[in-house]
N, CA, C, O and the ligand as a Tripos MOL2 file, in Angstrom:
@<TRIPOS>MOLECULE
protein
  269   267    68     0     0
PROTEIN
NO_CHARGES

@<TRIPOS>ATOM
      1 N         108.4590   66.8880   74.0190 N.3       1 MET1
      2 CA        106.9790   66.5590   74.1960 C.3       1 MET1
      3 C         106.7270   66.2490   75.6240 C.2       1 MET1
      4 O         105.7200   66.7120   76.1600 O.2       1 MET1
      5 N         107.5890   65.4770   76.3110 N.am      2 ILE2
      6 CA        107.3920   65.1800   77.6800 C.3       2 ILE2
      7 C         107.4450   66.3900   78.5780 C.2       2 ILE2
      8 O         106.7940   66.4300   79.6220 O.2       2 ILE2
      9 N         108.2450   67.4090   78.1610 N.am      3 LYS3
     10 CA        108.3730   68.6560   78.9090 C.3       3 LYS3
     11 C         106.9900   69.3370   78.9700 C.2       3 LYS3
     12 O         106.5710   69.8420   80.0110 O.2       3 LYS3
     13 N         106.2740   69.3310   77.7690 N.am      4 LEU4
     14 CA        104.9960   69.9720   77.6930 C.3       4 LEU4
     15 C         103.9930   69.3280   78.6590 C.2       4 LEU4
     16 O         103.1900   70.0110   79.2940 O.2       4 LEU4
     17 N         104.0620   67.9920   78.7480 N.am      5 VAL5
     18 CA        103.1430   67.2150   79.6070 C.3       5 VAL5
     19 C         103.4310   67.6070   81.0540 C.2       5 VAL5
     20 O         102.4940   67.8130   81.8250 O.2       5 VAL5
     21 N         104.6840   67.7130   81.4350 N.am      6 ILE6
     22 CA        105.0740   68.0840   82.8020 C.3       6 ILE6
     23 C         104.6000   69.4850   83.1390 C.2       6 ILE6
     24 O         104.0610   69.7230   84.2200 O.2       6 ILE6
     25 N         104.8050   70.4320   82.1940 N.am      7 VAL7
     26 CA        104.3620   71.7940   82.3950 C.3       7 VAL7
     27 C         102.7940   71.8680   82.5780 C.2       7 VAL7
     28 O         102.2790   72.5790   83.4410 O.2       7 VAL7
     29 N         102.1190   71.1300   81.7570 N.am      8 MET8
     30 CA        100.6500   71.1290   81.8510 C.3       8 MET8
     31 C         100.1780   70.5030   83.1900 C.2       8 MET8
     32 O          99.1980   70.9400   83.7930 O.2       8 MET8
     33 N         100.9170   69.4670   83.6220 N.am      9 LEU9
     34 CA        100.5790   68.8790   84.8950 C.3       9 LEU9
     35 C         100.8270   69.8430   86.0590 C.2       9 LEU9
     36 O         100.0170   69.9480   86.9790 O.2       9 LEU9
     37 N         101.9850   70.5570   85.9960 N.am     10 LEU10
     38 CA        102.2410   71.5370   87.0490 C.3      10 LEU10
     39 C         101.1930   72.6740   87.0850 C.2      10 LEU10
     40 O         100.8270   73.1510   88.1590 O.2      10 LEU10
     41 N         100.7250   73.0910   85.9190 N.am     11 VAL11
     42 CA         99.7510   74.1460   85.7990 C.3      11 VAL11
     43 C          98.4530   73.6120   86.4310 C.2      11 VAL11
     44 O          97.7840   74.3250   87.1790 O.2      11 VAL11
     45 N          98.1120   72.3730   86.1270 N.am     12 TRP12
     46 CA         96.8550   71.7830   86.6390 C.3      12 TRP12
     47 C          96.8960   71.6340   88.1060 C.2      12 TRP12
     48 O          95.9230   71.9580   88.7860 O.2      12 TRP12
     49 N          98.0110   71.1430   88.6440 N.am     13 VAL13
     50 CA         98.1670   70.9600   90.0950 C.3      13 VAL13
     51 C          98.1590   72.3100   90.7770 C.2      13 VAL13
     52 O          97.5750   72.4340   91.8530 O.2      13 VAL13
     53 N          98.7800   73.3300   90.2020 N.am     14 GLY14
     54 CA         98.6920   74.7080   90.7780 C.3      14 GLY14
     55 C          97.2690   75.2330   90.7980 C.2      14 GLY14
     56 O          96.8360   75.8910   91.7440 O.2      14 GLY14
     57 N          96.5400   74.9170   89.7040 N.am     15 PHE15
     58 CA         95.1240   75.4350   89.6060 C.3      15 PHE15
     59 C          94.2880   74.7290   90.7040 C.2      15 PHE15
     60 O          93.5220   75.3860   91.4090 O.2      15 PHE15
     61 N          94.4310   73.4270   90.8420 N.am     16 VAL16
     62 CA         93.6500   72.7020   91.8140 C.3      16 VAL16
     63 C          93.9720   73.1930   93.2320 C.2      16 VAL16
     64 O          93.0610   73.3780   94.0380 O.2      16 VAL16
     65 N          95.2650   73.4060   93.5460 N.am     17 LEU17
     66 CA         95.6790   73.8950   94.8740 C.3      17 LEU17
     67 C          95.1420   75.2840   95.1750 C.2      17 LEU17
     68 O          94.7420   75.5970   96.2960 O.2      17 LEU17
     69 N          95.1490   76.1120   94.1210 N.am     18 PHE18
     70 CA         94.5740   77.4490   94.1800 C.3      18 PHE18
     71 C          93.1080   77.4560   94.5310 C.2      18 PHE18
     72 O          92.6320   78.2330   95.3580 O.2      18 PHE18
     73 N          92.4030   76.5420   93.8550 N.am     19 LYS19
     74 CA         90.9690   76.4460   94.1260 C.3      19 LYS19
     75 C          90.7010   75.9500   95.5570 C.2      19 LYS19
     76 O          89.7920   76.4380   96.2280 O.2      19 LYS19
     77 N          91.5130   74.9620   96.0210 N.am     20 LYS20
     78 CA         91.4240   74.4520   97.3570 C.3      20 LYS20
     79 C          91.6740   75.5070   98.4030 C.2      20 LYS20
     80 O          90.9540   75.6090   99.3960 O.2      20 LYS20
     81 N          92.7040   76.2900   98.1670 N.am     21 MET21
     82 CA         93.0760   77.3810   99.1410 C.3      21 MET21
     83 C          92.0320   78.4290   99.1700 C.2      21 MET21
     84 O          91.7570   78.9980  100.2270 O.2      21 MET21
     85 N          91.4210   78.7170   98.0220 N.am     22 ARG22
     86 CA         90.3500   79.7430   98.0510 C.3      22 ARG22
     87 C          89.1590   79.2450   98.8590 C.2      22 ARG22
     88 O          88.5390   80.0110   99.5970 O.2      22 ARG22
     89 N          88.8340   77.9310   98.7140 N.am     23 ARG23
     90 CA         87.7130   77.3680   99.4460 C.3      23 ARG23
     91 C          87.9990   77.3700  100.9810 C.2      23 ARG23
     92 O          87.1200   77.6610  101.7920 O.2      23 ARG23
     93 N          89.2590   77.0360  101.3360 N.am     24 LEU24
     94 CA         89.6760   77.0880  102.7250 C.3      24 LEU24
     95 C          89.5290   78.4780  103.3250 C.2      24 LEU24
     96 O          89.0100   78.6520  104.4270 O.2      24 LEU24
     97 N          89.9990   79.4550  102.5700 N.am     25 ASN25
     98 CA         89.8540   80.8320  103.0420 C.3      25 ASN25
     99 C          88.4150   81.2140  103.2770 C.2      25 ASN25
    100 O          88.1100   81.9190  104.2390 O.2      25 ASN25
    101 N          87.5390   80.7720  102.4310 N.am     26 VAL26
    102 CA         86.1240   81.0880  102.5600 C.3      26 VAL26
    103 C          85.5900   80.4780  103.8400 C.2      26 VAL26
    104 O          84.8650   81.1310  104.5900 O.2      26 VAL26
    105 N          85.9570   79.1880  104.1000 N.am     27 SER27
    106 CA         85.3740   78.5130  105.2210 C.3      27 SER27
    107 C          86.0220   78.9480  106.5360 C.2      27 SER27
    108 O          85.4010   78.8880  107.5970 O.2      27 SER27
    109 N          87.2840   79.3860  106.4470 N.am     28 ASN28
    110 CA         87.9890   79.8160  107.6430 C.3      28 ASN28
    111 C          87.5880   81.2770  108.1010 C.2      28 ASN28
    112 O          87.6800   81.6330  109.2760 O.2      28 ASN28
    113 N          87.1740   82.0280  107.1650 N.am     29 HIS29
    114 CA         86.7300   83.3830  107.4610 C.3      29 HIS29
    115 C          85.3320   83.6830  107.0310 C.2      29 HIS29
    116 O          85.1220   84.5130  106.1460 O.2      29 HIS29
    117 N          84.3630   83.0330  107.6300 N.am     30 PRO30
    118 CA         82.9760   83.3140  107.2160 C.3      30 PRO30
    119 C          82.5560   84.7520  107.6550 C.2      30 PRO30
    120 O          82.9100   85.2390  108.7290 O.2      30 PRO30
    121 N          81.8280   85.3470  106.8040 N.am     31 ASP31
    122 CA         81.3360   86.6830  107.1450 C.3      31 ASP31
    123 C          80.1400   86.4520  108.1000 C.2      31 ASP31
    124 O          79.1330   85.8560  107.7180 O.2      31 ASP31
    125 N          80.2780   86.9310  109.3250 N.am     32 ASN32
    126 CA         79.2580   86.7310  110.3420 C.3      32 ASN32
    127 C          77.9500   87.4480  110.0090 C.2      32 ASN32
    128 O          76.8880   87.0690  110.5030 O.2      32 ASN32
    129 N          78.0280   88.4740  109.1790 N.am     33 LYS33
    130 CA         76.8340   89.2330  108.9050 C.3      33 LYS33
    131 C          75.9770   88.5910  107.9000 C.2      33 LYS33
    132 O          74.7900   88.8970  107.7880 O.2      33 LYS33
    133 N          76.6040   87.6230  107.0970 N.am     34 ILE34
    134 CA         75.7570   86.9140  106.0870 C.3      34 ILE34
    135 C          74.9930   85.7880  106.8230 C.2      34 ILE34
    136 O          75.5480   85.0120  107.6010 O.2      34 ILE34
    137 N          73.7320   85.7600  106.5310 N.am     35 GLY35
    138 CA         72.8870   84.7130  107.1670 C.3      35 GLY35
    139 C          72.3700   85.1500  108.5610 C.2      35 GLY35
    140 O          71.6500   84.4020  109.2220 O.2      35 GLY35
    141 N          72.7360   86.3280  108.9770 N.am     36 GLN36
    142 CA         72.2810   86.8320  110.2330 C.3      36 GLN36
    143 C          70.9070   87.4860  110.0160 C.2      36 GLN36
    144 O          70.6350   88.0180  108.9400 O.2      36 GLN36
    145 N          70.0710   87.4450  111.0090 N.am     37 LYS37
    146 CA         68.7480   87.9610  110.9450 C.3      37 LYS37
    147 C          68.8270   89.5000  110.9030 C.2      37 LYS37
    148 O          69.5120   90.1060  111.7260 O.2      37 LYS37
    149 N          68.1510   90.1060  109.9780 N.am     38 MET38
    150 CA         68.1340   91.5530  109.8800 C.3      38 MET38
    151 C          66.8450   92.0380  110.4820 C.2      38 MET38
    152 O          65.7710   91.4930  110.2260 O.2      38 MET38
    153 N          66.9700   93.1070  111.3170 N.am     39 ILE39
    154 CA         65.7730   93.6620  111.9550 C.3      39 ILE39
    155 C          65.7730   95.1640  111.6990 C.2      39 ILE39
    156 O          66.8160   95.7850  111.4950 O.2      39 ILE39
    157 N          64.5620   95.7260  111.7160 N.am     40 ALA40
    158 CA         64.3850   97.1580  111.3980 C.3      40 ALA40
    159 C          64.3970   98.0080  112.6260 C.2      40 ALA40
    160 O          63.8660   97.5890  113.6550 O.2      40 ALA40
    161 N          64.9780   99.1890  112.5760 N.am     41 CYS41
    162 CA         64.9770  100.1070  113.6780 C.3      41 CYS41
    163 C          63.5320  100.7050  113.7840 C.2      41 CYS41
    164 O          62.8750  101.0040  112.7870 O.2      41 CYS41
    165 N          63.1090  100.8490  115.0160 N.am     42 SER42
    166 CA         61.7340  101.3460  115.2280 C.3      42 SER42
    167 C          61.5670  102.8350  115.0050 C.2      42 SER42
    168 O          60.4490  103.3490  114.9660 O.2      42 SER42
    169 N          62.6660  103.5070  114.8630 N.am     43 VAL43
    170 CA         62.6860  105.0370  114.6330 C.3      43 VAL43
    171 C          62.8330  105.3540  113.1850 C.2      43 VAL43
    172 O          61.9540  105.9800  112.5920 O.2      43 VAL43
    173 N          63.9590  104.9260  112.5790 N.am     44 CYS44
    174 CA         64.2780  105.3000  111.1910 C.3      44 CYS44
    175 C          64.0550  104.2430  110.1710 C.2      44 CYS44
    176 O          64.2210  104.4910  108.9770 O.2      44 CYS44
    177 N          63.6550  102.9790  110.6320 N.am     45 ASP45
    178 CA         63.3610  101.8620  109.7600 C.3      45 ASP45
    179 C          64.5510  101.3510  109.0120 C.2      45 ASP45
    180 O          64.4010  100.7020  107.9760 O.2      45 ASP45
    181 N          65.7440  101.6280  109.5140 N.am     46 THR46
    182 CA         66.9780  101.1010  108.8900 C.3      46 THR46
    183 C          67.1730   99.6220  109.3600 C.2      46 THR46
    184 O          67.0660   99.2770  110.5370 O.2      46 THR46
    185 N          67.4690   98.7850  108.3260 N.am     47 HIS47
    186 CA         67.6750   97.3630  108.6130 C.3      47 HIS47
    187 C          69.1090   97.1390  109.0410 C.2      47 HIS47
    188 O          70.0480   97.5260  108.3460 O.2      47 HIS47
    189 N          69.2710   96.4870  110.2330 N.am     48 ILE48
    190 CA         70.6710   96.1820  110.7150 C.3      48 ILE48
    191 C          70.6610   94.7380  111.2430 C.2      48 ILE48
    192 O          69.6080   94.1820  111.5570 O.2      48 ILE48
    193 N          71.9240   94.1210  111.3360 N.am     49 PRO49
    194 CA         72.0270   92.8210  111.8980 C.3      49 PRO49
    195 C          71.5500   92.7650  113.3990 C.2      49 PRO49
    196 O          71.7230   93.7100  114.1690 O.2      49 PRO49
    197 N          70.9740   91.6580  113.7320 N.am     50 GLU50
    198 CA         70.3520   91.5560  115.1010 C.3      50 GLU50
    199 C          71.4240   91.8040  116.1630 C.2      50 GLU50
    200 O          71.1340   92.3850  117.2080 O.2      50 GLU50
    201 N          72.6640   91.3670  115.9040 N.am     51 SER51
    202 CA         73.6840   91.5130  116.9230 C.3      51 SER51
    203 C          74.0590   92.9480  117.1450 C.2      51 SER51
    204 O          74.5450   93.2860  118.2240 O.2      51 SER51
    205 N          73.8560   93.8180  116.1680 N.am     52 GLU52
    206 CA         74.2810   95.2300  116.2810 C.3      52 GLU52
    207 C          73.1270   96.0770  116.8040 C.2      52 GLU52
    208 O          73.3190   97.2610  117.0760 O.2      52 GLU52
    209 N          71.9820   95.5280  116.9450 N.am     53 ALA53
    210 CA         70.7720   96.2980  117.3420 C.3      53 ALA53
    211 C          70.8150   96.6030  118.8210 C.2      53 ALA53
    212 O          71.3640   95.8490  119.6240 O.2      53 ALA53
    213 N          70.2220   97.7250  119.1530 N.am     54 ILE54
    214 CA         70.1040   98.0990  120.5610 C.3      54 ILE54
    215 C          68.6310   97.9520  120.9670 C.2      54 ILE54
    216 O          67.7570   98.6220  120.4180 O.2      54 ILE54
    217 N          68.3730   97.0750  121.9260 N.am     55 VAL55
    218 CA         66.9630   96.7600  122.3170 C.3      55 VAL55
    219 C          66.7250   97.4160  123.6810 C.2      55 VAL55
    220 O          67.4480   97.2020  124.6550 O.2      55 VAL55
    221 N          65.6450   98.2430  123.6840 N.am     56 LYS56
    222 CA         65.3220   98.8790  124.9710 C.3      56 LYS56
    223 C          63.7880   98.9900  125.0680 C.2      56 LYS56
    224 O          63.1480   99.4890  124.1420 O.2      56 LYS56
    225 N          63.2260   98.5510  126.1290 N.am     57 ASP57
    226 CA         61.7440   98.5170  126.3970 C.3      57 ASP57
    227 C          61.0060   97.8450  125.2700 C.2      57 ASP57
    228 O          59.9410   98.2990  124.8520 O.2      57 ASP57
    229 N          61.5880   96.7340  124.7640 N.am     58 GLY58
    230 CA         60.9170   95.9460  123.7250 C.3      58 GLY58
    231 C          60.9720   96.5390  122.2970 C.2      58 GLY58
    232 O          60.3980   95.9910  121.3560 O.2      58 GLY58
    233 N          61.6730   97.6600  122.1770 N.am     59 LYS59
    234 CA         61.8210   98.3380  120.8940 C.3      59 LYS59
    235 C          63.2670   98.2250  120.3800 C.2      59 LYS59
    236 O          64.2200   98.1400  121.1540 O.2      59 LYS59
    237 N          63.3860   98.2260  119.0740 N.am     60 ILE60
    238 CA         64.7420   98.0010  118.4510 C.3      60 ILE60
    239 C          65.2260   99.3560  117.9080 C.2      60 ILE60
    240 O          64.4760  100.0950  117.2700 O.2      60 ILE60
    241 N          66.5010   99.6540  118.1840 N.am     61 TYR61
    242 CA         67.1110  100.8640  117.7150 C.3      61 TYR61
    243 C          68.4140  100.5370  116.9670 C.2      61 TYR61
    244 O          69.1700   99.6500  117.3640 O.2      61 TYR61
    245 N          68.6550  101.2800  115.8730 N.am     62 CYS62
    246 CA         69.8640  100.9280  115.0820 C.3      62 CYS62
    247 C          71.1330  101.5530  115.6690 C.2      62 CYS62
    248 O          72.2340  101.0370  115.4770 O.2      62 CYS62
    249 N          70.9660  102.6790  116.3940 N.am     63 SER63
    250 CA         72.1470  103.3200  116.9170 C.3      63 SER63
    251 C          71.7750  104.1530  118.1470 C.2      63 SER63
    252 O          70.5950  104.2790  118.4750 O.2      63 SER63
    253 N          72.7530  104.7090  118.8120 N.am     64 LYS64
    254 CA         72.4880  105.5090  120.0190 C.3      64 LYS64
    255 C          71.7110  106.8060  119.6330 C.2      64 LYS64
    256 O          70.9320  107.3140  120.4400 O.2      64 LYS64
    257 N          71.9110  107.3050  118.4770 N.am     65 SER65
    258 CA         71.2120  108.5110  118.0890 C.3      65 SER65
    259 C          69.6980  108.2950  117.9340 C.2      65 SER65
    260 O          68.9240  109.2180  118.1880 O.2      65 SER65
    261 N          69.2750  107.1340  117.5370 N.am     66 CYS66
    262 CA         67.9060  106.7500  117.4940 C.3      66 CYS66
    263 C          67.3420  106.4110  118.9110 C.2      66 CYS66
    264 O          66.1740  106.6330  119.2270 O.2      66 CYS66
    265 N          68.2220  105.8840  119.6880 N.am     67 LEU67
    266 CA         67.8170  105.5510  121.0720 C.3      67 LEU67
    267 C          67.4710  106.8360  121.8440 C.2      67 LEU67
    268 O          67.1090  106.7730  123.0180 O.2      67 LEU67
    269 ZN         67.3860  104.1360  113.6100 Zn       68 ZN68
@<TRIPOS>BOND
     1     1     2 1
     2     2     3 1
     3     3     4 2
     4     3     5 am
     5     5     6 1
     6     6     7 1
     7     7     8 2
     8     7     9 am
     9     9    10 1
    10    10    11 1
    11    11    12 2
    12    11    13 am
    13    13    14 1
    14    14    15 1
    15    15    16 2
    16    15    17 am
    17    17    18 1
    18    18    19 1
    19    19    20 2
    20    19    21 am
    21    21    22 1
    22    22    23 1
    23    23    24 2
    24    23    25 am
    25    25    26 1
    26    26    27 1
    27    27    28 2
    28    27    29 am
    29    29    30 1
    30    30    31 1
    31    31    32 2
    32    31    33 am
    33    33    34 1
    34    34    35 1
    35    35    36 2
    36    35    37 am
    37    37    38 1
    38    38    39 1
    39    39    40 2
    40    39    41 am
    41    41    42 1
    42    42    43 1
    43    43    44 2
    44    43    45 am
    45    45    46 1
    46    46    47 1
    47    47    48 2
    48    47    49 am
    49    49    50 1
    50    50    51 1
    51    51    52 2
    52    51    53 am
    53    53    54 1
    54    54    55 1
    55    55    56 2
    56    55    57 am
    57    57    58 1
    58    58    59 1
    59    59    60 2
    60    59    61 am
    61    61    62 1
    62    62    63 1
    63    63    64 2
    64    63    65 am
    65    65    66 1
    66    66    67 1
    67    67    68 2
    68    67    69 am
    69    69    70 1
    70    70    71 1
    71    71    72 2
    72    71    73 am
    73    73    74 1
    74    74    75 1
    75    75    76 2
    76    75    77 am
    77    77    78 1
    78    78    79 1
    79    79    80 2
    80    79    81 am
    81    81    82 1
    82    82    83 1
    83    83    84 2
    84    83    85 am
    85    85    86 1
    86    86    87 1
    87    87    88 2
    88    87    89 am
    89    89    90 1
    90    90    91 1
    91    91    92 2
    92    91    93 am
    93    93    94 1
    94    94    95 1
    95    95    96 2
    96    95    97 am
    97    97    98 1
    98    98    99 1
    99    99   100 2
   100    99   101 am
   101   101   102 1
   102   102   103 1
   103   103   104 2
   104   103   105 am
   105   105   106 1
   106   106   107 1
   107   107   108 2
   108   107   109 am
   109   109   110 1
   110   110   111 1
   111   111   112 2
   112   111   113 am
   113   113   114 1
   114   114   115 1
   115   115   116 2
   116   115   117 am
   117   117   118 1
   118   118   119 1
   119   119   120 2
   120   119   121 am
   121   121   122 1
   122   122   123 1
   123   123   124 2
   124   123   125 am
   125   125   126 1
   126   126   127 1
   127   127   128 2
   128   127   129 am
   129   129   130 1
   130   130   131 1
   131   131   132 2
   132   131   133 am
   133   133   134 1
   134   134   135 1
   135   135   136 2
   136   135   137 am
   137   137   138 1
   138   138   139 1
   139   139   140 2
   140   139   141 am
   141   141   142 1
   142   142   143 1
   143   143   144 2
   144   143   145 am
   145   145   146 1
   146   146   147 1
   147   147   148 2
   148   147   149 am
   149   149   150 1
   150   150   151 1
   151   151   152 2
   152   151   153 am
   153   153   154 1
   154   154   155 1
   155   155   156 2
   156   155   157 am
   157   157   158 1
   158   158   159 1
   159   159   160 2
   160   159   161 am
   161   161   162 1
   162   162   163 1
   163   163   164 2
   164   163   165 am
   165   165   166 1
   166   166   167 1
   167   167   168 2
   168   167   169 am
   169   169   170 1
   170   170   171 1
   171   171   172 2
   172   171   173 am
   173   173   174 1
   174   174   175 1
   175   175   176 2
   176   175   177 am
   177   177   178 1
   178   178   179 1
   179   179   180 2
   180   179   181 am
   181   181   182 1
   182   182   183 1
   183   183   184 2
   184   183   185 am
   185   185   186 1
   186   186   187 1
   187   187   188 2
   188   187   189 am
   189   189   190 1
   190   190   191 1
   191   191   192 2
   192   191   193 am
   193   193   194 1
   194   194   195 1
   195   195   196 2
   196   195   197 am
   197   197   198 1
   198   198   199 1
   199   199   200 2
   200   199   201 am
   201   201   202 1
   202   202   203 1
   203   203   204 2
   204   203   205 am
   205   205   206 1
   206   206   207 1
   207   207   208 2
   208   207   209 am
   209   209   210 1
   210   210   211 1
   211   211   212 2
   212   211   213 am
   213   213   214 1
   214   214   215 1
   215   215   216 2
   216   215   217 am
   217   217   218 1
   218   218   219 1
   219   219   220 2
   220   219   221 am
   221   221   222 1
   222   222   223 1
   223   223   224 2
   224   223   225 am
   225   225   226 1
   226   226   227 1
   227   227   228 2
   228   227   229 am
   229   229   230 1
   230   230   231 1
   231   231   232 2
   232   231   233 am
   233   233   234 1
   234   234   235 1
   235   235   236 2
   236   235   237 am
   237   237   238 1
   238   238   239 1
   239   239   240 2
   240   239   241 am
   241   241   242 1
   242   242   243 1
   243   243   244 2
   244   243   245 am
   245   245   246 1
   246   246   247 1
   247   247   248 2
   248   247   249 am
   249   249   250 1
   250   250   251 1
   251   251   252 2
   252   251   253 am
   253   253   254 1
   254   254   255 1
   255   255   256 2
   256   255   257 am
   257   257   258 1
   258   258   259 1
   259   259   260 2
   260   259   261 am
   261   261   262 1
   262   262   263 1
   263   263   264 2
   264   263   265 am
   265   265   266 1
   266   266   267 1
   267   267   268 2
@<TRIPOS>SUBSTRUCTURE
     1 MET1         2 RESIDUE 1 A MET
     2 ILE2         6 RESIDUE 1 A ILE
     3 LYS3        10 RESIDUE 1 A LYS
     4 LEU4        14 RESIDUE 1 A LEU
     5 VAL5        18 RESIDUE 1 A VAL
     6 ILE6        22 RESIDUE 1 A ILE
     7 VAL7        26 RESIDUE 1 A VAL
     8 MET8        30 RESIDUE 1 A MET
     9 LEU9        34 RESIDUE 1 A LEU
    10 LEU10       38 RESIDUE 1 A LEU
    11 VAL11       42 RESIDUE 1 A VAL
    12 TRP12       46 RESIDUE 1 A TRP
    13 VAL13       50 RESIDUE 1 A VAL
    14 GLY14       54 RESIDUE 1 A GLY
    15 PHE15       58 RESIDUE 1 A PHE
    16 VAL16       62 RESIDUE 1 A VAL
    17 LEU17       66 RESIDUE 1 A LEU
    18 PHE18       70 RESIDUE 1 A PHE
    19 LYS19       74 RESIDUE 1 A LYS
    20 LYS20       78 RESIDUE 1 A LYS
    21 MET21       82 RESIDUE 1 A MET
    22 ARG22       86 RESIDUE 1 A ARG
    23 ARG23       90 RESIDUE 1 A ARG
    24 LEU24       94 RESIDUE 1 A LEU
    25 ASN25       98 RESIDUE 1 A ASN
    26 VAL26      102 RESIDUE 1 A VAL
    27 SER27      106 RESIDUE 1 A SER
    28 ASN28      110 RESIDUE 1 A ASN
    29 HIS29      114 RESIDUE 1 A HIS
    30 PRO30      118 RESIDUE 1 A PRO
    31 ASP31      122 RESIDUE 1 A ASP
    32 ASN32      126 RESIDUE 1 A ASN
    33 LYS33      130 RESIDUE 1 A LYS
    34 ILE34      134 RESIDUE 1 A ILE
    35 GLY35      138 RESIDUE 1 A GLY
    36 GLN36      142 RESIDUE 1 A GLN
    37 LYS37      146 RESIDUE 1 A LYS
    38 MET38      150 RESIDUE 1 A MET
    39 ILE39      154 RESIDUE 1 A ILE
    40 ALA40      158 RESIDUE 1 A ALA
    41 CYS41      162 RESIDUE 1 A CYS
    42 SER42      166 RESIDUE 1 A SER
    43 VAL43      170 RESIDUE 1 A VAL
    44 CYS44      174 RESIDUE 1 A CYS
    45 ASP45      178 RESIDUE 1 A ASP
    46 THR46      182 RESIDUE 1 A THR
    47 HIS47      186 RESIDUE 1 A HIS
    48 ILE48      190 RESIDUE 1 A ILE
    49 PRO49      194 RESIDUE 1 A PRO
    50 GLU50      198 RESIDUE 1 A GLU
    51 SER51      202 RESIDUE 1 A SER
    52 GLU52      206 RESIDUE 1 A GLU
    53 ALA53      210 RESIDUE 1 A ALA
    54 ILE54      214 RESIDUE 1 A ILE
    55 VAL55      218 RESIDUE 1 A VAL
    56 LYS56      222 RESIDUE 1 A LYS
    57 ASP57      226 RESIDUE 1 A ASP
    58 GLY58      230 RESIDUE 1 A GLY
    59 LYS59      234 RESIDUE 1 A LYS
    60 ILE60      238 RESIDUE 1 A ILE
    61 TYR61      242 RESIDUE 1 A TYR
    62 CYS62      246 RESIDUE 1 A CYS
    63 SER63      250 RESIDUE 1 A SER
    64 LYS64      254 RESIDUE 1 A LYS
    65 SER65      258 RESIDUE 1 A SER
    66 CYS66      262 RESIDUE 1 A CYS
    67 LEU67      266 RESIDUE 1 A LEU
    68 ZN68       269 GROUP 0 **** ****
């Protein structure tokens, strides 16, 4: 009977550690694109993250081909 309790305890500890590690991984590697402002290309109207946009003469372009 005591063996069963120990096994259950080990499973529970493993589960808690697994949950903790998953949470740490999420906070250590945040996706930069999530929560970033999305802006539309003035040529093709494609929505892209602000950091990837090309701004020229006050207009926004999604890529060099639109520029
Ligand atoms: Zn475009």
